[in-house]
N, C-alpha and C positions, 0 to 999 in steps of 0.2 A: 132731483139730479138723476135718480135711477131711471125715470121715464125718459128724460132727455137723452141719456146715454143709449137707452134701448132703441129709441127712434133713429139715432145716428148710426146704429149698426146696419141699417138698410143702405147706407152709403158705401159699405165695404163690398168687395167682391166675394169675400168668404170669411168665415169665423172658425178659428181653431179652438176646440173644446177638449178639456181634460176629462173625458168620460169615454164609455164605449156603448155601442148600440144595445147590447143585451142588458145593460144597467138602466139606460134612459130611453128606451125605445119609444114610449108614448110621447115624451117631450120632444124628442128629435123629429119624430114623424109630424107632430103638430107644427114645429118650426118650419119644416120643409114645405108643408102645405100652405102656411101663411106667407112665407117669403120664397116664392118659387125661383127667383133669380139670384138667390143668395146661397152659395155653397157652404155646407157645414162639414168640417173635417174633425171627426171624433177620433182622436189619436191616443186616447188613454187606455188604461190608467197609467199615468206617469207619477211615480212616487220617489221619495228619498230613500235610498237603499241603506244608509248608515250614517253614523256620526262622523263629522270631520276630524274629531279628536277621539281616538279609541280609548284614551285613558279616562275621559269623562264618563261618569255613570257606571264605572266598572264595579262599584259596590253593589249596584242593583243587579247586574248580571251575575256576579258571584252568588248573591242570595238566590236568584232564580235557579242557578245550577244545582242547588240543594233541595229544590222543591219537586214534588211528583209531577209527572207529565200531565199537562192540561188542567192543573189544579188552581192556578192563580188568576184572580180577577185584577186586571190593570185598570186603575182609576186615574184619569187625567182629563182636564177640561181645556186642553190646548194652550196656545201661547198667551191668550188674553182672558180666558174664562175665569170668572170670579164668583164665588158663592157668598151669600149673606152669612152673618155670624150664626144665626139660628140654623140655617140650612147646613152649614159646615158641621155644627154640633150634631145635628140629626144624622148626617152622613157617617160621621165617625161612629156613633152609637149603632147605626144600622149595619155597618161593616162588622163591628164586634158581635152583634146579635146574630148575624148570619152564620157565624162559625166557619166561614169559607176563607181560604187563603187570599191575601190581597197585597198589591203593590200600589201605594197611593202617592201621587205627586201633589203635595199640598202647597197652596199659595195663600197669602194673607187674605182674609175675607173683607168684603166691602158691602155695606148695606145699600149703597146708592147706585152703583154701576155693575152690570154683569160682565163688562169687559174691562174692568179696572186695571187688570194686570198689564194691559197694553200701555197704560198711562203712568205706571209706576216702575221704578227700577227696583226689582225684587231683591237685588243684592244689598240695597240700602234699607230695605224694609226691616221691621222687627222680625224676629224669627217666627215664621208662621206656625211652627210646631207648638209655640207657647200658648196659642189660643185653642188648642185641642182640649177636649174634656179632661178633667183632672184624672190622672192615673191611666189614661187610655193607652199610651205607648207602652207602659209597663205591663198592662193587662194583656195586650195583643202582641207582645214581642215574639211569641212562638207562632202566632197566626199570620202576621203580616209585617210589611216593611213600609215605613213612612219616610219619604224623602222631600226635602224642601225645594220648591220652585221648578225643578227640571229633572228629567230622566231621558235616556236615549230611546225615544219611542219606537223608532224603526227596529232596533235590536230587541226591545222588550216584546213587541208584537210578533216578531219572528222566532222568539224563543220557544222551545218545546214545552216549557212549564206553563206558558200563558194559555188560558182556556177561555177568557172572556175579556171584554173591554167596556168599561163604563165611560162613555164618551159624550162630549158636547155636540157631536155630529158635524164638526167642521169638515169641509170637503176633503182636505188632505188626509185627515185622520180616518175618514170614511173609506177612502181608496186604499190606504195602508192596511186597514182592517180586512177589507175584501181580499186584497192580494195575499194576505196571510191566512185567510179562512177563519178569522176570529169573530165570533158572533158578538153582538153589541147590546148593551143596556143604553138606550137613547135618553140623553138628558140635555136637550138643547137649551141655550141661554140667550142668544141674540142673532142678528143678521138672518141669513137664510137657513140657519140650523134647524128651525122648527119644520120647514119644508123638507129638509133632508131626513129628519126624524120620521115624518109621515111616509116618505118613500121607503125607508128601511123597515118600518114596522108594519104598515098596512098594505104596501104593494109588494115588496120583495120578501117580507116576513123573515128577515135575517136579524131582527132586533126585538127586544122587549122594552116597554116604556112604563116606568112607575107613575102613579097618579099622585098629584099634589092634593093637600087638604084644602079646606075653605079659606085658609090664610095664604095659600100659594106655596106652602112648604111641603116637601115630601118627607113624611115622618119616618122614624127609624124602623117601625114595624113593616111599613110598605117597602122600604129599601131592602131590608133583610129578606122579605118574601120574594121579591123580584130577583135578588142575587141568587138565592137558593134555587129558584125556578130555572134560571139560566145555567147554573153550574152543575146541578145534580138532578133537576126535575125532568119530567117527561116532556113538557112543552119545550124545555131547553134543548132536548135532543132533536126535536123537529127544527128548531132555529139553527142548531149546529149543522144539520143536514142541508138546509136551504143555503146557508153560507158556504158550505163546502161546494155545492153546485155552482154558486155564483163565482167562487174562486176559479173553478174550472172554466167557466165562461170567460172570465177576465184573461186567463192564460191563453185561451183559444183566440181571443180578439187580438192578442199581441203576437201570436204565432205568424210565420211567414205568409200564410194564406188567410189570416184572420181579418176581421172587419177594420180594426184599428191600423194594422199594417197596410192594408189596401188604401185606407184614407190618407195615410202618410205618404204613400207612393203617389197617389193622385195629387196631393199638395206639392210634392217635389216636382212632378211633371208639369204642373201648372206654372210654377216658378221658372222652370227650365225653359218653357216655351214662351215666356214673356219677351217681347221685343226690347232691345236695348234702348235706354233713354239717354 
């Protein structure tokens, strides 16, 4: 299906893409060289700026208000990302072991599907907090906040207390993190997320990526090591700086004379000049 859709793209006059040249220069250039008669309009980054309901998630934001600047790691695997039982246990223990502040959006684990949350109504699920390691919430009550199922991600990432993002590397989350200048711990689960993770870690160098063991599980020691590296380590400082520069590039792309603003103007001009049907 993916290949069929890709071939059909050649039938279009143009493609609108939620990215910007400074982020995806190599891929954009390759596409332009491959399909010379196909116009690409890179008009991003377009992100959600806030929650439609300001009351939702207010507990998270109140907790963040009481934390030091840049001290909190936001942990969220997107709308559908789901960990296995073993991996969820190791992540909990790794967060605790790191001694770093965290805000963790927890969903019920699933050993079969990495996108199980898409297929289940989390509101009807058993309380996902019940499957956390025994005593974890009590032991970490001064260190972090665990919330079931959902948090206002846009507001959390823009909050002054947030200093890192452990993410599944979905594209919306990636763009939101870039626009707020928040460096990433890349933890891809499915779809194109592994490709995004490689872009973020190896090309742009705005993310760190933990290594899984021979069973495919990232153990608690590795998790704690990567978290401390990002939040307080020397390598983490370099990643922070790279992300800060990428944020500046994103803002420049959206400025009146930026690449994305020009692409949107070209698109509007193209539509305006279309003959009436």
